[in-house]
VOBA-1610 file (N, C-alpha, C; in pm, whole numbers, padded with zeros to 5 digits, always signed):
BEGIN
Unk-03451+03827-00241Unk-03427+03786-00383Unk-03296+03818-00438Unk-03236+03720-00496Unk-03094+03732-00545Unk-03089+03666-00690Unk-02990+03718-00769Unk-02953+03643-00884Unk-02825+03592-00888Unk-02818+03485-00968Unk-02680+03422-00975Unk-02665+03374-01122Unk-02554+03316-01158Unk-02521+03285-01298Unk-02614+03187-01345Unk-02610+03165-01482Unk-02715+03082-01557Unk-02694+02939-01507Unk-02815+02860-01507Unk-02813+02719-01504Unk-02751+02657-01381Unk-02776+02727-01269Unk-02704+02676-01148Unk-02809+02584-01070Unk-02768+02480-01006Unk-02848+02373-00950Unk-02805+02361-00800Unk-02913+02355-00719Unk-02900+02325-00578Unk-02912+02173-00545Unk-02831+02120-00451Unk-02836+01990-00426Unk-02811+01968-00281Unk-02863+01854-00221Unk-02801+01808-00104Unk-02888+01803+00015Unk-02941+01908+00075Unk-02993+01912+00212Unk-03139+01877+00236Unk-03215+01864+00130Unk-03347+01878+00153Unk-03426+01754+00163Unk-03416+01655+00082Unk-03492+01524+00096Unk-03452+01460+00233Unk-03327+01483+00268Unk-03273+01410+00397Unk-03339+01464+00513Unk-03416+01584+00509Unk-03467+01638+00635Unk-03618+01637+00626Unk-03677+01545+00565Unk-03822+01539+00562Unk-03879+01484+00689Unk-03909+01577+00793Unk-03947+01524+00924Unk-04084+01601+00949Unk-04124+01591+01073Unk-04245+01667+01113Unk-04229+01814+01111Unk-04111+01868+01104Unk-04095+02009+01106Unk-04117+02057+00963Unk-04123+01967+00870Unk-04150+02013+00729Unk-04266+01927+00680Unk-04391+01959+00723Unk-04514+01887+00678Unk-04534+01898+00540Unk-04608+01789+00482Unk-04638+01784+00345Unk-04728+01902+00311Unk-04716+01971+00210Unk-04799+02077+00158Unk-04844+02040+00016Unk-04949+02112-00034Unk-04995+02109-00159Unk-04865+02157-00262Unk-04847+02099-00365Unk-04741+02136-00458Unk-04754+02285-00498Unk-04642+02349-00499Unk-04641+02494-00544Unk-04659+02486-00699Unk-04732+02592-00742Unk-04746+02602-00896Unk-04706+02746-00925Unk-04688+02766-01062Unk-04645+02902-01090Unk-04700+02935-01246Unk-04701+03068-01255Unk-04740+03115-01385Unk-04642+03229-01414Unk-04621+03255-01541Unk-04520+03369-01573Unk-04555+03426-01718Unk-04495+03543-01735Unk-04520+03618-01850Unk-04432+03544-01967Unk-04485+03549-02082Unk-04419+03471-02186Unk-04282+03505-02219Unk-04240+03636-02185Unk-04105+03682-02226Unk-04005+03653-02107Unk-04052+03607-02002Unk-03966+03586-01870Unk-03845+03502-01909Unk-03868+03379-01960Unk-03753+03284-01984Unk-03651+03360-02080Unk-03703+03429-02179Unk-03608+03493-02270Unk-03519+03598-02205Unk-03592+03677-02101Unk-03507+03771-02027Unk-03401+03709-01946Unk-03437+03597-01874Unk-03330+03538-01793Unk-03223+03477-01884Unk-03260+03425-02007Unk-03166+03370-02104Unk-03067+03469-02160Unk-03131+03597-02189Unk-03037+03696-02241Unk-02944+03752-02134Unk-03006+03757-02008Unk-02902+03809-01908Unk-02811+03693-01861Unk-02833+03573-01894Unk-02744+03464-01850Unk-02762+03450-01694Unk-02869+03453-01639Unk-02878+03439-01493Unk-02983+03343-01444Unk-02978+03292-01325Unk-03079+03222-01255Unk-03119+03315-01132Unk-03249+03335-01118Unk-03306+03417-01019Unk-03359+03334-00897Unk-03297+03363-00782Unk-03338+03286-00657Unk-03442+03363-00574Unk-03548+03295-00534Unk-03658+03361-00461Unk-03685+03281-00336Unk-03679+03340-00220Unk-03718+03287-00096Unk-03869+03310-00070Unk-03947+03206-00004Unk-04075+03235+00036Unk-04084+03151+00172Unk-04081+03227+00279Unk-04082+03175+00410Unk-04212+03102+00440Unk-04327+03168+00398Unk-04460+03113+00436Unk-04474+02969+00371Unk-04424+02949+00250Unk-04432+02814+00185Unk-04311+02726+00222Unk-04216+02785+00283Unk-04094+02707+00319Unk-04015+02657+00207Unk-03992+02748+00104Unk-03933+02710-00025Unk-03819+02815-00075Unk-03712+02756-00124Unk-03626+02834-00210Unk-03656+02809-00353Unk-03695+02897-00446Unk-03727+02875-00577Unk-03603+02925-00669Unk-03569+02837-00751Unk-03469+02886-00857Unk-03538+02888-00993Unk-03533+03003-01055Unk-03589+03032-01175Unk-03487+03041-01287Unk-03491+02966-01392Unk-03390+02972-01495Unk-03455+02934-01631Unk-03398+02975-01733Unk-03430+02951-01864Unk-03374+02819-01917Unk-03458+02727-01972Unk-03402+02599-02020Unk-03471+02551-02151Unk-03405+02561-02261Unk-03465+02526-02395Unk-03578+02595-02424Unk-03573+02735-02392Unk-03693+02823-02426Unk-03805+02829-02329Unk-03800+02752-02234Unk-03910+02752-02126Unk-03847+02783-01990Unk-03945+02816-01890Unk-03892+02850-01757Unk-03883+02719-01674Unk-03772+02697-01619Unk-03752+02584-01522Unk-03766+02637-01388Unk-03854+02584-01314Unk-03864+02620-01170Unk-03833+02499-01079Unk-03729+02529-01001Unk-03663+02437-00915Unk-03685+02471-00770Unk-03751+02382-00681Unk-03790+02413-00556Unk-03704+02328-00454Unk-03655+02394-00343Unk-03595+02317-00246Unk-03664+02364-00114Unk-03668+02281-00024Unk-03739+02297+00103Unk-03646+02336+00212Unk-03681+02456+00283Unk-03612+02507+00401Unk-03718+02540+00494Unk-03672+02552+00628Unk-03769+02599+00722Unk-03750+02758+00739Unk-03859+02819+00680Unk-03871+02967+00678Unk-03751+03034+00620Unk-03711+03010+00502Unk-03601+03077+00427Unk-03639+03230+00404Unk-03539+03312+00436Unk-03555+03460+00410Unk-03444+03515+00337Unk-03340+03559+00414Unk-03240+03626+00351Unk-03136+03537+00275Unk-03074+03593+00164Unk-02974+03517+00096Unk-02849+03612+00080Unk-02729+03548+00075Unk-02606+03611+00051Unk-02541+03534-00071Unk-02501+03597-00182Unk-02465+03528-00300Unk-02335+03574-00347Unk-02243+03486-00385Unk-02126+03517-00450Unk-02110+03417-00566Unk-02009+03426-00659Unk-02004+03343-00769Unk-02007+03189-00734Unk-01925+03151-00631Unk-01910+03006-00604Unk-01962+02983-00460Unk-02032+03052-00399Unk-02076+03020-00269Unk-02206+03104-00239Unk-02290+03057-00154Unk-02404+03126-00111Unk-02460+03087+00017Unk-02525+03170+00093Unk-02574+03144+00215Unk-02731+03177+00233Unk-02796+03098+00314Unk-02940+03117+00330Unk-02970+03116+00473Unk-03050+03225+00521Unk-03093+03231+00656Unk-03228+03165+00668Unk-03246+03078+00769Unk-03371+03012+00783Unk-03421+03042+00932Unk-03518+02970+00981Unk-03580+02995+01104Unk-03480+02979+01223Unk-03394+02883+01210Unk-03294+02855+01321Unk-03152+02848+01288Unk-03129+02841+01149Unk-02985+02818+01094Unk-02953+02898+00980Unk-02827+02913+00962Unk-02776+02969+00841Unk-02698+02852+00773Unk-02747+02825+00645Unk-02688+02723+00564Unk-02590+02794+00463Unk-02473+02730+00453Unk-02374+02786+00354Unk-02350+02656+00253Unk-02361+02706+00116Unk-02338+02611+00009Unk-02218+02657-00075Unk-02144+02557-00128Unk-02029+02588-00219Unk-02055+02517-00351Unk-02004+02578-00444Unk-02009+02515-00589Unk-01906+02412-00594Unk-01945+02295-00644Unk-01865+02177-00669Unk-01891+02143-00817Unk-01817+02193-00910Unk-01846+02171-01052Unk-01843+02031-01109Unk-01761+01946-01022Unk-01736+01812-01068Unk-01858+01724-01048Unk-01959+01772-00973Unk-02079+01700-00940Unk-02181+01706-01065Unk-02165+01822-01139Unk-02255+01843-01247Unk-02283+01728-01344Unk-02178+01639-01373Unk-02197+01528-01452Unk-02279+01428-01405Unk-02300+01426-01262Unk-02387+01321-01200Unk-02531+01357-01162Unk-02557+01476-01205Unk-02687+01523-01194Unk-02787+01476-01273Unk-02918+01460-01232Unk-03022+01419-01321Unk-03034+01495-01448Unk-03037+01433-01554Unk-03041+01495-01689Unk-02905+01498-01760Unk-02801+01461-01678Unk-02674+01450-01748Unk-02675+01345-01863Unk-02622+01371-01983Unk-02620+01278-02091Unk-02735+01292-02169Unk-02845+01379-02139Unk-02960+01395-02210Unk-02960+01527-02287Unk-02859+01602-02282Unk-02853+01731-02359Unk-02881+01849-02261Unk-02906+01813-02139Unk-02930+01925-02028Unk-02791+01942-01963Unk-02745+02056-01971Unk-02618+02081-01910Unk-02625+02183-01781Unk-02542+02181-01696Unk-02526+02254-01576Unk-02390+02313-01561Unk-02375+02439-01529Unk-02243+02491-01509Unk-02203+02497-01371Unk-02281+02460-01270Unk-02235+02461-01133Unk-02337+02380-01055Unk-02301+02333-00944Unk-02367+02260-00842Unk-02346+02300-00702Unk-02431+02355-00626Unk-02408+02391-00490Unk-02446+02284-00405Unk-02345+02253-00312Unk-02366+02151-00215Unk-02356+02211-00062Unk-02429+02163+00036Unk-02417+02211+00169Unk-02285+02187+00226Unk-02212+02281+00296Unk-02087+02268+00350Unk-02095+02310+00501Unk-02163+02406+00531Unk-02169+02454+00674Unk-02315+02489+00709Unk-02359+02445+00841Unk-02492+02483+00895Unk-02464+02542+01026Unk-02489+02675+01040Unk-02449+02741+01171Unk-02580+02761+01244Unk-02585+02722+01374Unk-02716+02735+01453Unk-02720+02881+01498Unk-02815+02962+01458Unk-02829+03099+01515Unk-02944+03108+01619Unk-03025+03009+01621Unk-03149+03013+01701Unk-03254+03107+01621Unk-03357+03127+01694Unk-03468+03219+01618Unk-03438+03354+01646Unk-03361+03416+01560Unk-03327+03554+01575Unk-03389+03642+01456Unk-03487+03571+01376Unk-03554+03643+01258Unk-03450+03700+01170Unk-03362+03621+01115Unk-03267+03661+01011Unk-03344+03735+00897Unk-03315+03843+00859Unk-03367+03906+00737Unk-03259+03917+00624Unk-03214+04022+00583Unk-03118+04035+00465Unk-02972+03996+00515Unk-02894+03951+00414Unk-02756+03895+00443Unk-02668+03942+00327Unk-02537+03947+00359Unk-02436+03983+00254Unk-02303+03915+00292Unk-02227+03862+00193Unk-02096+03822+00212Unk-01999+03961+00229Unk-01926+03968+00334Unk-01822+04066+00346Unk-01697+03990+00376Unk-01601+03984+00281Unk-01479+03909+00286Unk-01521+03770+00305Unk-01484+03704+00418Unk-01524+03555+00440Unk-01623+03543+00538Unk-01690+03653+00582Unk-01804+03652+00685Unk-01929+03671+00608Unk-02036+03624+00672Unk-02162+03650+00635Unk-02222+03754+00734Unk-02251+03871+00695Unk-02314+03974+00782Unk-02453+03965+00764Unk-02537+03956+00867Unk-02684+03944+00858Unk-02752+04036+00947Unk-02870+04068+00907Unk-02967+04151+00995Unk-03042+04064+01096Unk-02997+04083+01218Unk-03062+04013+01328Unk-03178+04102+01383Unk-03294+04076+01328Unk-03417+04153+01344Unk-03458+04137+01497Unk-03448+04025+01553Unk-03501+04007+01689Unk-03424+04092+01790Unk-03291+04098+01760Unk-03204+04180+01858Unk-03165+04314+01802Unk-03225+04362+01689Unk-03217+04492+01646Unk-03066+04532+01615Unk-02991+04435+01550Unk-02852+04471+01523Unk-02811+04398+01398Unk-02694+04434+01355Unk-02624+04358+01254Unk-02532+04252+01331Unk-02512+04145+01269Unk-02439+04038+01335Unk-02367+03949+01242Unk-02274+03865+01290Unk-02208+03762+01209Unk-02208+03635+01285Unk-02161+03527+01216Unk-02159+03405+01282Unk-02036+03404+01393Unk-02060+03321+01498Unk-01956+03323+01600Unk-01922+03168+01629Unk-01795+03136+01652Unk-01763+03012+01695Unk-01806+02959+01835Unk-01832+03059+01926Unk-01866+03027+02051Unk-02021+03050+02093Unk-02081+03144+02018Unk-02215+03174+02046Unk-02309+03158+01916Unk-02439+03186+01941Unk-02528+03184+01819Unk-02490+03290+01722Unk-02450+03401+01755Unk-02407+03512+01676Unk-02321+03606+01759Unk-02249+03690+01681Unk-02171+03802+01733Unk-02219+03941+01683Unk-02274+04032+01769Unk-02324+04153+01721Unk-02208+04233+01675Unk-02226+04311+01566Unk-02123+04410+01522Unk-02165+04555+01509Unk-02307+04572+01520Unk-02348+04717+01502Unk-02493+04718+01540Unk-02525+04828+01603Unk-02673+04846+01641Unk-02704+04999+01628Unk-02832+05033+01594Unk-02855+05174+01581Unk-02843+05250+01713Unk-02804+05380+01712Unk-02776+05466+01824Unk-02894+05470+01927Unk-03008+05454+01872Unk-03127+05457+01963Unk-03155+05333+02029Unk-03090+05224+01994Unk-03104+05092+02058Unk-02994+05091+02167Unk-03041+05082+02300Unk-02942+05100+02419Unk-02885+04964+02461Unk-02955+04847+02414Unk-02894+04722+02469Unk-02942+04619+02377Unk-02872+04509+02377Unk-02914+04396+02290Unk-03021+04319+02366Unk-03145+04328+02308Unk-03260+04274+02378Unk-03349+04200+02280Unk-03389+04078+02293Unk-03463+03998+02198Unk-03613+04054+02187Unk-03631+04171+02152Unk-03759+04219+02146Unk-03813+04292+02010Unk-03728+04277+01913Unk-03765+04326+01772Unk-03822+04470+01791Unk-03732+04552+01850Unk-03764+04686+01887Unk-03801+04785+01769Unk-03723+04777+01663Unk-03722+04874+01560Unk-03753+04801+01426Unk-03758+04668+01425Unk-03774+04586+01297Unk-03675+04627+01197Unk-03546+04617+01235Unk-03437+04628+01144Unk-03459+04518+01042Unk-03446+04547+00908Unk-03467+04438+00812Unk-03387+04456+00689Unk-03347+04563+00635Unk-03273+04560+00500Unk-03129+04604+00518Unk-03037+04563+00437Unk-02904+04586+00441Unk-02853+04614+00302Unk-02777+04725+00280Unk-02722+04763+00160Unk-02564+04763+00177Unk-02496+04705+00085Unk-02335+04699+00071Unk-02288+04797-00019Unk-02199+04888+00012Unk-02137+04986-00077Unk-01983+04981-00070Unk-01920+04956-00180Unk-01784+04946-00176Unk-01721+04830-00096Unk-01806+04730-00095Unk-01761+04593-00030Unk-01792+04602+00118Unk-01850+04700+00178Unk-01877+04713+00318Unk-02027+04740+00342Unk-02081+04692+00464Unk-02210+04735+00498Unk-02219+04883+00521Unk-02321+04937+00456Unk-02323+05101+00460Unk-02463+05147+00496Unk-02574+05084+00457Unk-02705+05139+00481Unk-02794+05019+00535Unk-02889+05057+00624Unk-02989+04964+00674Unk-03117+05041+00682Unk-03223+04957+00675Unk-03360+05011+00683Unk-03433+04947+00809Unk-03512+05031+00882Unk-03585+04978+00992Unk-03730+05043+00979Unk-03824+04981+01058Unk-03956+05033+01050Unk-04000+05123+01172Unk-03910+05155+01257Unk-03938+05240+01364Unk-03810+05294+01448Unk-03814+05399+01494Unk-03699+05460+01570Unk-03738+05454+01720Unk-03723+05323+01768Unk-03777+05305+01908Unk-03685+05199+01972Unk-03679+05206+02103Unk-03606+05109+02194Unk-03691+05024+02273Unk-03822+05016+02241Unk-03927+04942+02320Unk-03956+04812+02233Unk-03961+04694+02307Unk-03992+04579+02237Unk-04133+04591+02146Unk-04117+04556+02028Unk-04237+04578+01935Unk-04279+04724+01914Unk-04190+04808+01959Unk-04231+04954+01951Unk-04263+05011+01816Unk-04202+04955+01721Unk-04213+04999+01571Unk-04365+04979+01538Unk-04436+04887+01590Unk-04577+04864+01541Unk-04670+04980+01571Unk-04632+05071+01657Unk-04716+05183+01693Unk-04741+05273+01570Unk-04633+05292+01495Unk-04630+05382+01378Unk-04573+05319+01255Unk-04621+05198+01235Unk-04548+05132+01120Unk-04585+05182+00980Unk-04703+05261+00982Unk-04739+05308+00839Unk-04640+05406+00778Unk-04594+05490+00863Unk-04492+05604+00810Unk-04388+05629+00910Unk-04347+05523+00994Unk-04238+05548+01084Unk-04100+05492+01044Unk-04092+05457+00911Unk-03969+05388+00868Unk-03858+05481+00831Unk-03738+05429+00847Unk-03612+05508+00833Unk-03507+05444+00769Unk-03410+05513+00718Unk-03283+05470+00646Unk-03180+05530+00738Unk-03069+05444+00767Unk-02956+05481+00850Unk-02828+05455+00778Unk-02740+05556+00795Unk-02605+05552+00732Unk-02517+05481+00841Unk-02452+05373+00816Unk-02369+05310+00908Unk-02239+05376+00943Unk-02190+05453+00836Unk-02064+05532+00851Unk-02079+05635+00967Unk-02183+05710+00960Unk-02201+05821+01045Unk-02292+05781+01166Unk-02369+05670+01159Unk-02451+05610+01246Unk-02582+05724+01275Unk-02611+05786+01162Unk-02711+05890+01154Unk-02821+05840+01078Unk-02956+05879+01108Unk-03066+05857+01028Unk-03073+05958+00913Unk-03063+05916+00791Unk-03066+06012+00678Unk-03196+06014+00609Unk-03292+05940+00643Unk-03434+05952+00588Unk-03540+05894+00691Unk-03628+05984+00709Unk-03738+05941+00801Unk-03880+05945+00720Unk-03989+05903+00783Unk-04120+05916+00744Unk-04150+05814+00619Unk-04063+05715+00615Unk-04089+05616+00503Unk-04191+05509+00548Unk-04257+05452+00451Unk-04368+05352+00479Unk-04310+05212+00469Unk-04282+05150+00581Unk-04224+05013+00593Unk-04113+04982+00491Unk-04007+05054+00492Unk-03898+05037+00386Unk-03841+04903+00401Unk-03791+04845+00287Unk-03727+04724+00284Unk-03612+04733+00179Unk-03520+04631+00170Unk-03433+04607+00068Unk-03354+04715+00007Unk-03278+04803+00094Unk-03194+04907+00036Unk-03079+04843-00048Unk-03052+04906-00163Unk-02950+04856-00250Unk-02873+04983-00301Unk-02737+04975-00308Unk-02650+05054-00378Unk-02620+05014-00500Unk-02662+05086-00611Unk-02658+05026-00751Unk-02636+05151-00847Unk-02536+05138-00932Unk-02521+05238-01047Unk-02525+05377-00984Unk-02456+05392-00866Unk-02428+05527-00817Unk-02547+05584-00741Unk-02652+05509-00711Unk-02778+05546-00642Unk-02806+05450-00529Unk-02885+05507-00436Unk-02940+05421-00327Unk-03088+05406-00348Unk-03118+05269-00376Unk-03253+05234-00414Unk-03314+05163-00296Unk-03446+05159-00279Unk-03516+05077-00176Unk-03662+05066-00219Unk-03722+04974-00133Unk-03860+04946-00160Unk-03945+05012-00051Unk-04036+05090-00091Unk-04134+05165-00004Unk-04253+05079+00015Unk-04232+04972+00092Unk-04319+04856+00091Unk-04472+04889+00128Unk-04483+04978+00222Unk-04627+05015+00262Unk-04716+05059+00153Unk-04645+05127+00049Unk-04737+05171-00062Unk-04715+05090-00189Unk-04631+04974-00162Unk-04600+04896-00295Unk-04503+04970-00385Unk-04423+05067-00325Unk-04336+05144-00399Unk-04186+05100-00417Unk-04127+05158-00526Unk-03987+05131-00558Unk-03925+05258-00605Unk-03827+05308-00547Unk-03774+05429-00575Unk-03630+05450-00523Unk-03586+05580-00519Unk-03449+05614-00471Unk-03457+05718-00360Unk-03349+05712-00282Unk-03339+05814-00165Unk-03220+05915-00204Unk-03256+06044-00203Unk-03149+06139-00215Unk-03073+06151-00090Unk-02948+06115-00091Unk-02871+06104+00040Unk-02830+06240+00095Unk-02851+06343+00023Unk-02825+06472+00073Unk-02946+06529+00146Unk-03068+06510+00101Unk-03192+06553+00156Unk-03273+06454+00234Unk-03242+06326+00204Unk-03335+06225+00268Unk-03473+06208+00200Unk-03486+06277+00087Unk-03626+06268+00012Unk-03636+06131-00067Unk-03750+06069-00061Unk-03780+05954-00136Unk-03842+05996-00262Unk-03785+05942-00373Unk-03833+05969-00510Unk-03889+05843-00559Unk-04028+05840-00575Unk-04107+05722-00615Unk-04074+05697-00772Unk-04043+05567-00818Unk-04041+05535-00960Unk-04174+05466-01001Unk-04213+05378-00920Unk-04330+05308-00946Unk-04399+05248-00820Unk-04533+05249-00825Unk-04602+05180-00718Unk-04671+05057-00767Unk-04654+04948-00706Unk-04703+04815-00747Unk-04821+04771-00656Unk-04917+04682-00713Unk-05024+04643-00625Unk-04996+04541-00530Unk-04920+04570-00418Unk-04906+04478-00321Unk-04788+04530-00234Unk-04732+04438-00149Unk-04621+04473-00061Unk-04487+04428-00119Unk-04408+04527-00156Unk-04278+04516-00216Unk-04177+04469-00103Unk-04103+04359-00140Unk-03991+04301-00047Unk-03910+04214-00129Unk-03777+04243-00135Unk-03683+04157-00208Unk-03657+04230-00338Unk-03525+04270-00362Unk-03499+04348-00475Unk-03353+04303-00510Unk-03333+04280-00653Unk-03210+04250-00706Unk-03190+04316-00841Unk-03078+04366-00873Unk-03060+04420-01017Unk-02966+04336-01100Unk-02993+04350-01236Unk-02909+04283-01332Unk-02910+04371-01447Unk-02798+04435-01491Unk-02803+04516-01611Unk-02901+04630-01581Unk-02997+04654-01686Unk-03083+04779-01676Unk-03219+04729-01603Unk-03216+04609-01545Unk-03357+04561-01488Unk-03337+04546-01337Unk-03460+04573-01274Unk-03475+04551-01132Unk-03568+04445-01114Unk-03536+04327-01039Unk-03634+04228-01005Unk-03694+04259-00869Unk-03826+04258-00853Unk-03872+04307-00732Unk-03980+04196-00687Unk-03960+04164-00551Unk-04053+04058-00494Unk-04185+04145-00461Unk-04298+04086-00479Unk-04425+04143-00452Unk-04517+04055-00379Unk-04554+04080-00257Unk-04649+03999-00180Unk-04783+04047-00185
//
């Protein structure tokens, strides 16, 4: 889950790829609390939500006092990396990169009817990663760093290969396509990758499943040390406002980690599986399955 500036529109890659890989589904519908459009309007943002089971990227924005929900089709979209004028989306086999082309705004549907857009993102690069189970992603300089869950590592795009590994946990002895620890979450601090979450401390294929209820951990990339253990399926670590936040997904939790003691401090527990976290001002937007 990510947020971007107000009234941004996605264009380009979707209707052209309506093939057997994207079967027709029942239309997605939505409900929302009455104050949600006002919240987005006051913050001046659009909220981006990926749902890989429905194969959609959903853009939520306020428009004339109501919530505008804009759907785009992708094959199993999950992680997103957002900057003011570019964004990237990790899908089942590819990473899509979109750039803002403001001149296109005047040609969008609704132009001349009072509906205005301040940006339009068009596809510019599609990099074939293969099925590596991309989870969270982030821009670092001009690279997209992504969690390569299948190979239990952090990686970036490569000009010669599907991906280039750049880091793996100390307990992972080799790059093996076995989803050994279910590495999933990535936090950026001071512009660099700093913290990751995983569901198990194991080097065996699918080994994390043995103790997935409370075998989760948080790793500091600078020291390559585990700084918190015993977490319940943690996801979406975020460094924000001088604290390390994460989702304690197994309990539906949202809270902080004390980096000195490794203790998890719960703020709230929600009725579902928490995954996907973005901050704007004093608010946290949390995905709940």
